[in-house]
N, C-alpha and C positions, 0 to 999 in steps of 0.2 A: 504493499500501498505506499503510496506517496503521501508525502509530509509537506507542510511548510520547509520543511529542512532540504529536500531535494530542490527545491524552489531558487534558482541563482538570481542576486540581486545585479541591480543597472551598473556599468563599471566592469563587469566581466566581460572580456570580450566575445564569445561566442553568440551574444545576444547581438554584435555588430556584424556578424557573419552572415551571409547568404548559405544558405541549406541547400545539403546536398538533394534531390529527389529521390523517392525510395524507389530500389528495383522492386521491376513485377513477375512473380507472387511474393508481397513482404515474407520477410524471414518470420520465423516466430519470434523469435527475439524483437523485431517491430511492432507487430501483430501484438506482443504483449503491452510493450511501451507504450501504443495506443490506446489497450485496456485498460491501463492503471491511468492513462491521460484521464479517461472522460468518468470511471471513474473517481480519481479526483475532485474534477468538478461538480460531479454528483454532489460526494461526500462533504463538500465543500459548504454545500448549500441546504446540507441538512444539518439542525441548530445543534443536537446532542451530540452528533460524529463529529462536527464543526469545536465544537467546543472540549470534547472528551481530546481529539489531536493538535489543538491549536493548531487550526486551519484557518485565513484567510477566507469571504466569500468569495467566489470566481464564477465568472458567467464563462469562462473562455481559456483553452492553455494550449500551448504553440509548444512544443516539446523542442526549440532551442531554450526555453525556461527552465526545462529540467538538466540542461546541459548534452541536448541531445542536439545536434546539429543535424538532423533530417526532415524532410517535409512530412509533418504530421502536426493536425490541431485538432483540438475535440472542446466543439460547446454545446452551452445544455443554457438554457435561453426561454424564457417566455415572449413573446410580443404583447402587442397593446391590446390583443382581442383577447388574448390570455391562451393561444394557442402556443404549444414547445417545439421548440427547436433543436434538436440534440442531435448531434451527428462527430463521428470521430472519423477522419479520413486520410486519407495516404493523398500528397501530391494532390491538395485542394489548390483550383487556379479560377483567376477572376477572370472570367470569358467576353465580360461586356459589361459596363457599367453605363448608369444616365447619365447626364449633362448637369441634372438639379443634383444641389448638394444636400446637405442635412449634417446636423451637429447634436450633443447631447447639450443641454440646460447645465445639467452638471459640470459637465467635463468628464474627461475619460480617466478611469484606473488603471493600476496594472498589480499583477501579482511582484511581480519583479521589481515595482516601483515602493520603494518603503515611506514614500513623504506624499504629498498630494502639491498634484504642480495646476494650478489656476489656469483657465482658457480653452478656449471653443477649440474642438480638432474637426476639421471641415472633412467632411466623408464622402463619398457617393451617395444620394440617396435610394437608389437600390443599384443591388448588384443581379448578376448569374454567375453563381460558381459550377464547375465539375471539381470533383473528383471520386476516391475509389474507398468503399466503406470498408466496414471489417470486416462482413460477409461476400468482398470482393465484385460485391455490386455498383458498375460506373453509373453517378448519378448527375444529375444537373437539376441545376433549383435557382431559384430564383427570387431573392430576400429583400424587402424593404425594410425602413423605420429600423428598430434595435439589432436585429437578427443580422441584418446588413452591415453597422456598424459595427459588430460583434466580429464579424469574418473576417471585414479588411481590418482590425484590431490584431487580428490572430495571422491573418496573411501575412502582415508589414516584419511579424517577427521574423519569418521564415523568410525575406530579405535583407533583416537585418535593421529595421526600420523602430520606434519607440514611438511609441502614441504623440510624446511632445514634439517631435521633430516636426509636425502639422500645426502646432500652434504660433501662432504670427508674435515673433519677439515684439515687439514695437506696439502691437497695440493685443495683447493676446484675448478679452472680449470683445475683440473685433467678428465682425456677425459676419461670417461668411456669404460672399454672391449668389444669389438665387439661391437662397441655403430653409430649410423647412428644418423650426428649431422640434428636438424630441427630447421631451419628460422621462424623467425617469427616476 
């Protein structure tokens, strides 16, 4: 079981590397890693388990955050309609996105960042993502709202990008042009 001690923090060089693609079919080790990642995200949202193991609640995790430089992400998040988006994916890729932007009014946080970083993070309002599930199924999903933001945040990790890289240094609360505010 993964815990917060497995999560590396900002400043670690792996967080700035472009992660390697996972060879298909995935190895047993890669499958086990991705399974542990989705379990961690789910456990972090369970108050009893989170308290027992001192887990910070998270809605997504990328393999580089646990010191594994491979293209794997785990996401477990509910959208504004209460629909659950739960995915553990190998080689996720944004294949298209909207022109319209969005941003979280509360800003973004990250399990690898132990400080609050104020500011708006501009993201695409809608994305289409392809990837391979643990069951070996090729998926093609369209996302909007919070799930779209979470996917972009986690896929950024696979490319060595941190969420605060997107915040305008001179005006952190500048509302991105052509953007929809998303409450969380």
